[in-house]
Each structure stands twice: as structure tokens, then as C-alpha cells.
ZADO-1210 file (C-alpha; in nm, 4 decimals, padded with zeros to 6 digits):
<atoms>
<atom x="02.6701" y="08.5615" z="09.9775" code="UNK" pos="1"/>
<atom x="02.8450" y="08.4855" z="10.3410" code="UNK" pos="2"/>
<atom x="02.9969" y="08.2229" z="10.4475" code="UNK" pos="3"/>
<atom x="02.7033" y="08.1620" z="10.6751" code="UNK" pos="4"/>
<atom x="02.4548" y="08.1726" z="10.3872" code="UNK" pos="5"/>
<atom x="02.6697" y="07.9672" z="10.1267" code="UNK" pos="6"/>
<atom x="02.6543" y="07.6892" z="10.3991" code="UNK" pos="7"/>
<atom x="02.3306" y="07.6918" z="10.4733" code="UNK" pos="8"/>
<atom x="02.1753" y="07.6985" z="10.1454" code="UNK" pos="9"/>
<atom x="02.4232" y="07.4049" z="10.0646" code="UNK" pos="10"/>
<atom x="02.2856" y="07.1947" z="10.3567" code="UNK" pos="11"/>
<atom x="01.9028" y="07.3194" z="10.2643" code="UNK" pos="12"/>
<atom x="01.9948" y="07.2189" z="09.8780" code="UNK" pos="13"/>
<atom x="02.1325" y="06.8863" z="09.9446" code="UNK" pos="14"/>
<atom x="01.8936" y="06.8082" z="10.2083" code="UNK" pos="15"/>
<atom x="01.5684" y="06.8660" z="09.9581" code="UNK" pos="16"/>
<atom x="01.7506" y="06.6764" z="09.6768" code="UNK" pos="17"/>
<atom x="01.8300" y="06.3767" z="09.9089" code="UNK" pos="18"/>
<atom x="01.4757" y="06.3178" z="09.9402" code="UNK" pos="19"/>
<atom x="01.4796" y="06.4220" z="10.2973" code="UNK" pos="20"/>
<atom x="01.1811" y="06.6769" z="10.2935" code="UNK" pos="21"/>
<atom x="00.9007" y="06.5503" z="10.0663" code="UNK" pos="22"/>
<atom x="00.7537" y="06.7620" z="09.8271" code="UNK" pos="23"/>
<atom x="00.4938" y="06.9906" z="09.9392" code="UNK" pos="24"/>
<atom x="00.6798" y="07.0076" z="10.2994" code="UNK" pos="25"/>
<atom x="00.6565" y="07.3861" z="10.4732" code="UNK" pos="26"/>
<atom x="01.0454" y="07.5060" z="10.5783" code="UNK" pos="27"/>
<atom x="01.0236" y="07.7370" z="10.8500" code="UNK" pos="28"/>
<atom x="01.2940" y="08.0116" z="10.9335" code="UNK" pos="29"/>
<atom x="01.2517" y="07.9595" z="11.2916" code="UNK" pos="30"/>
<atom x="01.3432" y="07.6082" z="11.2984" code="UNK" pos="31"/>
<atom x="01.5780" y="07.5400" z="11.0581" code="UNK" pos="32"/>
<atom x="01.7912" y="07.8247" z="11.2830" code="UNK" pos="33"/>
<atom x="01.7919" y="07.6205" z="11.5464" code="UNK" pos="34"/>
<atom x="01.8863" y="07.2846" z="11.4139" code="UNK" pos="35"/>
<atom x="02.1432" y="07.4628" z="11.2040" code="UNK" pos="36"/>
<atom x="02.3157" y="07.6702" z="11.4621" code="UNK" pos="37"/>
<atom x="02.2536" y="08.0160" z="11.2745" code="UNK" pos="38"/>
<atom x="02.1059" y="08.3008" z="11.3024" code="UNK" pos="39"/>
<atom x="01.7299" y="08.3609" z="11.0710" code="UNK" pos="40"/>
<atom x="01.9274" y="08.5887" z="10.8323" code="UNK" pos="41"/>
<atom x="02.1465" y="08.3281" z="10.6327" code="UNK" pos="42"/>
<atom x="01.8320" y="08.1268" z="10.6561" code="UNK" pos="43"/>
<atom x="01.5953" y="08.3407" z="10.5006" code="UNK" pos="44"/>
<atom x="01.8361" y="08.4566" z="10.2146" code="UNK" pos="45"/>
<atom x="01.9458" y="08.0578" z="10.1781" code="UNK" pos="46"/>
<atom x="01.5409" y="08.0066" z="10.1308" code="UNK" pos="47"/>
<atom x="01.5053" y="08.3179" z="09.8916" code="UNK" pos="48"/>
<atom x="01.7657" y="08.1618" z="09.7054" code="UNK" pos="49"/>
<atom x="01.6023" y="07.8142" z="09.6778" code="UNK" pos="50"/>
<atom x="01.2917" y="07.9565" z="09.5482" code="UNK" pos="51"/>
<atom x="01.5183" y="08.1286" z="09.2719" code="UNK" pos="52"/>
<atom x="01.6111" y="07.7518" z="09.1901" code="UNK" pos="53"/>
<atom x="01.3092" y="07.6159" z="09.1860" code="UNK" pos="54"/>
<atom x="01.3688" y="07.3985" z="09.4415" code="UNK" pos="55"/>
<atom x="01.1254" y="07.5794" z="09.7155" code="UNK" pos="56"/>
<atom x="00.8059" y="07.7640" z="09.5967" code="UNK" pos="57"/>
<atom x="00.6318" y="08.0639" z="09.7865" code="UNK" pos="58"/>
<atom x="00.3032" y="08.1256" z="09.8729" code="UNK" pos="59"/>
<atom x="00.1835" y="08.4629" z="09.9329" code="UNK" pos="60"/>
<atom x="00.1407" y="08.4909" z="10.3308" code="UNK" pos="61"/>
<atom x="00.1636" y="08.1022" z="10.3866" code="UNK" pos="62"/>
<atom x="00.6164" y="08.0643" z="10.3679" code="UNK" pos="63"/>
<atom x="00.7639" y="07.8409" z="10.1605" code="UNK" pos="64"/>
<atom x="00.7075" y="07.4643" z="10.0518" code="UNK" pos="65"/>
<atom x="00.9658" y="07.2218" z="09.8866" code="UNK" pos="66"/>
<atom x="00.8400" y="07.2048" z="09.4956" code="UNK" pos="67"/>
<atom x="00.6489" y="06.9293" z="09.3776" code="UNK" pos="68"/>
<atom x="00.9690" y="06.6741" z="09.2501" code="UNK" pos="69"/>
<atom x="00.8953" y="06.3380" z="09.3401" code="UNK" pos="70"/>
<atom x="01.1446" y="05.9924" z="09.2927" code="UNK" pos="71"/>
<atom x="00.9356" y="05.9542" z="08.9622" code="UNK" pos="72"/>
<atom x="00.9784" y="06.2730" z="08.8015" code="UNK" pos="73"/>
<atom x="01.3527" y="06.2399" z="08.8543" code="UNK" pos="74"/>
<atom x="01.3940" y="05.8931" z="08.7445" code="UNK" pos="75"/>
<atom x="01.1696" y="06.0151" z="08.4201" code="UNK" pos="76"/>
<atom x="01.4308" y="06.2792" z="08.4116" code="UNK" pos="77"/>
<atom x="01.7373" y="06.0558" z="08.3383" code="UNK" pos="78"/>
<atom x="01.5945" y="05.7869" z="08.1499" code="UNK" pos="79"/>
<atom x="01.4789" y="06.0579" z="07.8750" code="UNK" pos="80"/>
<atom x="01.8657" y="06.1835" z="07.8889" code="UNK" pos="81"/>
<atom x="01.9436" y="05.8241" z="07.8183" code="UNK" pos="82"/>
<atom x="01.8066" y="05.8416" z="07.5155" code="UNK" pos="83"/>
<atom x="01.8460" y="06.1849" z="07.4094" code="UNK" pos="84"/>
<atom x="02.1720" y="06.2971" z="07.5518" code="UNK" pos="85"/>
<atom x="02.4342" y="05.9844" z="07.3970" code="UNK" pos="86"/>
<atom x="02.2410" y="06.0132" z="07.0498" code="UNK" pos="87"/>
<atom x="02.3385" y="06.3995" z="07.0746" code="UNK" pos="88"/>
<atom x="02.7158" y="06.2821" z="07.1484" code="UNK" pos="89"/>
<atom x="02.7267" y="06.0378" z="06.8450" code="UNK" pos="90"/>
<atom x="02.6044" y="06.3402" z="06.6048" code="UNK" pos="91"/>
<atom x="02.8530" y="06.5272" z="06.7615" code="UNK" pos="92"/>
<atom x="03.1299" y="06.3300" z="06.7151" code="UNK" pos="93"/>
<atom x="03.0321" y="06.3713" z="06.2954" code="UNK" pos="94"/>
<atom x="02.8978" y="06.7170" z="06.3246" code="UNK" pos="95"/>
<atom x="03.1088" y="06.9017" z="06.5956" code="UNK" pos="96"/>
<atom x="03.3203" y="07.1869" z="06.4613" code="UNK" pos="97"/>
<atom x="03.7097" y="07.2344" z="06.6056" code="UNK" pos="98"/>
<atom x="03.5810" y="07.5377" z="06.7763" code="UNK" pos="99"/>
<atom x="03.2951" y="07.3424" z="06.9248" code="UNK" pos="100"/>
<atom x="03.5472" y="07.0626" z="07.0536" code="UNK" pos="101"/>
<atom x="03.8101" y="07.4100" z="07.2140" code="UNK" pos="102"/>
<atom x="03.4878" y="07.5520" z="07.3754" code="UNK" pos="103"/>
<atom x="03.4255" y="07.1627" z="07.5317" code="UNK" pos="104"/>
<atom x="03.7783" y="07.1466" z="07.6420" code="UNK" pos="105"/>
<atom x="03.7780" y="07.4890" z="07.8120" code="UNK" pos="106"/>
<atom x="03.4966" y="07.4197" z="08.0052" code="UNK" pos="107"/>
<atom x="03.6341" y="07.0916" z="08.1064" code="UNK" pos="108"/>
<atom x="03.9697" y="07.2888" z="08.2323" code="UNK" pos="109"/>
<atom x="03.7351" y="07.5601" z="08.3891" code="UNK" pos="110"/>
<atom x="03.5577" y="07.2448" z="08.5649" code="UNK" pos="111"/>
<atom x="03.8840" y="07.1154" z="08.6959" code="UNK" pos="112"/>
<atom x="04.0582" y="07.4834" z="08.8005" code="UNK" pos="113"/>
<atom x="03.7649" y="07.5062" z="09.0457" code="UNK" pos="114"/>
<atom x="03.8459" y="07.1605" z="09.2315" code="UNK" pos="115"/>
<atom x="04.1449" y="07.2924" z="09.3721" code="UNK" pos="116"/>
<atom x="04.1600" y="07.3480" z="09.6973" code="UNK" pos="117"/>
<atom x="03.8180" y="07.1750" z="09.6897" code="UNK" pos="118"/>
<atom x="03.5316" y="07.1415" z="09.4790" code="UNK" pos="119"/>
<atom x="03.2852" y="07.2139" z="09.7668" code="UNK" pos="120"/>
<atom x="03.4086" y="07.5612" z="09.7645" code="UNK" pos="121"/>
<atom x="03.3032" y="07.6318" z="09.3811" code="UNK" pos="122"/>
<atom x="03.0110" y="07.4208" z="09.3225" code="UNK" pos="123"/>
<atom x="02.8303" y="07.7078" z="09.1752" code="UNK" pos="124"/>
<atom x="03.1165" y="07.7751" z="08.8861" code="UNK" pos="125"/>
<atom x="03.1203" y="07.3984" z="08.8436" code="UNK" pos="126"/>
<atom x="02.7832" y="07.3674" z="08.7750" code="UNK" pos="127"/>
<atom x="02.8042" y="07.6619" z="08.5951" code="UNK" pos="128"/>
<atom x="03.0662" y="07.4914" z="08.3735" code="UNK" pos="129"/>
<atom x="02.9148" y="07.1621" z="08.3553" code="UNK" pos="130"/>
<atom x="02.5956" y="07.2677" z="08.2365" code="UNK" pos="131"/>
<atom x="02.7287" y="07.4731" z="07.9623" code="UNK" pos="132"/>
<atom x="02.9466" y="07.1895" z="07.8676" code="UNK" pos="133"/>
<atom x="02.6090" y="06.9739" z="07.8413" code="UNK" pos="134"/>
<atom x="02.4303" y="07.2121" z="07.6356" code="UNK" pos="135"/>
<atom x="02.7400" y="07.2481" z="07.3741" code="UNK" pos="136"/>
<atom x="02.7165" y="06.8808" z="07.2844" code="UNK" pos="137"/>
<atom x="02.3190" y="06.9383" z="07.2308" code="UNK" pos="138"/>
<atom x="02.4115" y="07.2187" z="07.0126" code="UNK" pos="139"/>
<atom x="02.7464" y="07.0039" z="06.8105" code="UNK" pos="140"/>
<atom x="02.4851" y="06.7677" z="06.6917" code="UNK" pos="141"/>
<atom x="02.3583" y="07.0170" z="06.4702" code="UNK" pos="142"/>
<atom x="02.0070" y="06.8722" z="06.5283" code="UNK" pos="143"/>
<atom x="01.7966" y="07.1969" z="06.6365" code="UNK" pos="144"/>
<atom x="01.5274" y="06.9030" z="06.7161" code="UNK" pos="145"/>
<atom x="01.7052" y="06.7368" z="06.9349" code="UNK" pos="146"/>
<atom x="01.8178" y="07.0677" z="07.1375" code="UNK" pos="147"/>
<atom x="01.4874" y="07.1891" z="07.1809" code="UNK" pos="148"/>
<atom x="01.3778" y="06.8364" z="07.3492" code="UNK" pos="149"/>
<atom x="01.6986" y="06.7662" z="07.5577" code="UNK" pos="150"/>
<atom x="01.7379" y="07.0737" z="07.6765" code="UNK" pos="151"/>
<atom x="01.4740" y="07.1483" z="07.8990" code="UNK" pos="152"/>
<atom x="01.5992" y="06.8294" z="08.0666" code="UNK" pos="153"/>
<atom x="01.9702" y="06.9673" z="08.1510" code="UNK" pos="154"/>
<atom x="01.8004" y="07.3020" z="08.2693" code="UNK" pos="155"/>
<atom x="01.5950" y="07.1259" z="08.5431" code="UNK" pos="156"/>
<atom x="01.7191" y="07.2775" z="08.9095" code="UNK" pos="157"/>
<atom x="01.7429" y="06.8910" z="09.0720" code="UNK" pos="158"/>
<atom x="01.9247" y="06.7991" z="08.7861" code="UNK" pos="159"/>
<atom x="02.1780" y="07.1223" z="08.7982" code="UNK" pos="160"/>
<atom x="02.2581" y="07.0421" z="09.1740" code="UNK" pos="161"/>
<atom x="02.3630" y="06.7153" z="09.1414" code="UNK" pos="162"/>
<atom x="02.7230" y="06.7582" z="09.2220" code="UNK" pos="163"/>
<atom x="02.6492" y="06.8480" z="09.6010" code="UNK" pos="164"/>
<atom x="02.5836" y="06.4605" z="09.6302" code="UNK" pos="165"/>
<atom x="02.9966" y="06.4402" z="09.4561" code="UNK" pos="166"/>
<atom x="03.2863" y="06.3281" z="09.6506" code="UNK" pos="167"/>
<atom x="03.6013" y="06.4786" z="09.5473" code="UNK" pos="168"/>
<atom x="03.6844" y="06.1038" z="09.3564" code="UNK" pos="169"/>
<atom x="03.3422" y="06.1198" z="09.1837" code="UNK" pos="170"/>
<atom x="03.4302" y="06.4891" z="09.1029" code="UNK" pos="171"/>
<atom x="03.7412" y="06.3763" z="08.9098" code="UNK" pos="172"/>
<atom x="03.5860" y="06.0857" z="08.7599" code="UNK" pos="173"/>
<atom x="03.2868" y="06.3307" z="08.6025" code="UNK" pos="174"/>
<atom x="03.6041" y="06.5426" z="08.4566" code="UNK" pos="175"/>
<atom x="03.7372" y="06.2489" z="08.3263" code="UNK" pos="176"/>
<atom x="03.4103" y="06.1624" z="08.1480" code="UNK" pos="177"/>
<atom x="03.4588" y="06.5163" z="07.9747" code="UNK" pos="178"/>
<atom x="03.7743" y="06.4074" z="07.8674" code="UNK" pos="179"/>
<atom x="03.7116" y="06.1140" z="07.7002" code="UNK" pos="180"/>
<atom x="03.4074" y="06.2362" z="07.5112" code="UNK" pos="181"/>
<atom x="03.6491" y="06.4913" z="07.3718" code="UNK" pos="182"/>
<atom x="03.9087" y="06.2253" z="07.2727" code="UNK" pos="183"/>
<atom x="03.5931" y="06.0799" z="07.0738" code="UNK" pos="184"/>
<atom x="03.4979" y="06.3422" z="06.9237" code="UNK" pos="185"/>
<atom x="03.8441" y="06.4408" z="06.8011" code="UNK" pos="186"/>
<atom x="03.8537" y="06.0690" z="06.6747" code="UNK" pos="187"/>
<atom x="03.4880" y="06.1111" z="06.4900" code="UNK" pos="188"/>
<atom x="03.3948" y="05.8594" z="06.6678" code="UNK" pos="189"/>
<atom x="03.0393" y="05.8446" z="06.6811" code="UNK" pos="190"/>
<atom x="02.9723" y="05.4862" z="06.8776" code="UNK" pos="191"/>
<atom x="03.2701" y="05.5750" z="07.1372" code="UNK" pos="192"/>
<atom x="03.0549" y="05.9123" z="07.1999" code="UNK" pos="193"/>
<atom x="02.7586" y="05.7599" z="07.2467" code="UNK" pos="194"/>
<atom x="02.8606" y="05.4754" z="07.5167" code="UNK" pos="195"/>
<atom x="03.0752" y="05.7427" z="07.6488" code="UNK" pos="196"/>
<atom x="02.7705" y="06.0020" z="07.7682" code="UNK" pos="197"/>
<atom x="02.6065" y="05.6880" z="07.8633" code="UNK" pos="198"/>
<atom x="02.8329" y="05.6135" z="08.0946" code="UNK" pos="199"/>
<atom x="02.8648" y="05.9394" z="08.2162" code="UNK" pos="200"/>
<atom x="02.5080" y="05.9585" z="08.2367" code="UNK" pos="201"/>
<atom x="02.4571" y="05.6538" z="08.3935" code="UNK" pos="202"/>
<atom x="02.7376" y="05.7216" z="08.6798" code="UNK" pos="203"/>
<atom x="02.5605" y="06.0447" z="08.7790" code="UNK" pos="204"/>
<atom x="02.2267" y="05.8933" z="08.8227" code="UNK" pos="205"/>
<atom x="02.3689" y="05.5957" z="09.0213" code="UNK" pos="206"/>
<atom x="02.5424" y="05.8843" z="09.2574" code="UNK" pos="207"/>
<atom x="02.2202" y="06.0704" z="09.2885" code="UNK" pos="208"/>
<atom x="01.9840" y="05.7213" z="09.3560" code="UNK" pos="209"/>
<atom x="02.2144" y="05.6332" z="09.5728" code="UNK" pos="210"/>
<atom x="02.2091" y="05.9191" z="09.8046" code="UNK" pos="211"/>
<atom x="01.8690" y="05.9987" z="09.7992" code="UNK" pos="212"/>
<atom x="01.8246" y="05.6174" z="09.9341" code="UNK" pos="213"/>
<atom x="02.1038" y="05.6389" z="10.2200" code="UNK" pos="214"/>
<atom x="01.9294" y="05.9785" z="10.3000" code="UNK" pos="215"/>
<atom x="01.5399" y="05.8730" z="10.2959" code="UNK" pos="216"/>
<atom x="01.4982" y="05.7945" z="10.7006" code="UNK" pos="217"/>
<atom x="01.7073" y="06.1351" z="10.7644" code="UNK" pos="218"/>
<atom x="01.6533" y="06.4919" z="10.8050" code="UNK" pos="219"/>
<atom x="01.7837" y="06.7583" z="10.9569" code="UNK" pos="220"/>
<atom x="01.5759" y="06.7593" z="11.2525" code="UNK" pos="221"/>
</atoms>
């Protein structure tokens, strides 16, 4: 994508995730282009990508609308993750293979690599590495039932995009959480692994919730 499309996509996505556009709101190319000071071409490309991300839905002959992600939906997802993923991390401390632990380290290193010079320039790569990391934890738990229940929660588009709210310090803290979790797995320390994953998810939820609250009365217009 061009820089204009990248910037437009990031701005609109952040606004949707922050709750500035309530579920069901129609987003119009012409209005967004005027407000953001760009042509309709990058807006159109950004909206198409957001439809692919499932943050927007397209209605034939009617345009695009914000998908039905309510604050309660997001709360439910985080609470379910807090129940399931620390348990998965604890099992992984007992069951993860050395190869799986090395893969977790490689994806954490990849996340850190893409924070330079600024993580905001490489959000898609960082998100992908983080997504793989969390799914590897589920895989390393060696519990197919647990993985089948928890995987859809980590795959939800509203959850994958949480890094759009992060500061540089938040990003570095998140990477450090990953490294502490890897240390717990190497030590085969189940309580440590469970606690580390719980802390990691709680911090993420707090950042997400704080940004939605701060943006409650804001909009791009």
C-alpha cells in the first residue's frame, strides 16, 4: 500500500477500535477524504481492507458500515482469554518441546526487530508475529480441546489490532512479557507461566479499555 493508504487505514482502524464510530455507523468515502485531507482513492483502499479485516461490513448498493463490536463483546472476549490462556501457558510450561520454545523466542525476536526505528511503521508485521506467538502457546499446551476453544478468541479482528493503541513503552513492555513467559516455560514453572500470561493479558485489556474510554466523546469529524 502507499503511504497515504497506510496512514488512512491506520487512522480509520484506530478510530473504529476506539469506539468513535458506534456499531452500524455508515462510513462514507467523500466525508472521510475531506476530514482526513486525502483523496478518495486511499480512503477507498483503506475501507476495502477494513472490510477484509471484518471491522467493517459491506452492504450491496448501500456502502460500508462498522461491524457489530460492542463494548460488552470486547469485555467478554478479554475475560474469556483471561480464563483460558493462562491455563494454556501453565500446561505449556509442562509440555512445550524445546523446538516450540525456540519458535516462541524467534517470533518474539521478530517483534522486537520490527520495533526499529518505530514500531508504528511495522504494525502488521508485529501483529502477525504476536498472533503466531499466542497460537504457539495454545499449541504447546498439547490440549486440542483447549486450543479449539481459545483460538477463535485470539483470531478476532478487534483483538488482533490492539497494538494500534500502544505507545513505544507499551510495546517494549509487551515484548518483555513474552520473554518472561519464555523464561517460565524453560524453567518448567507452571505458576510463573500462568501468572505471566495473566499479567500480559490484563495490561493489554487495560490499554484497550483506557483508549476506548478516552475516545468515547471523540470522532474524526
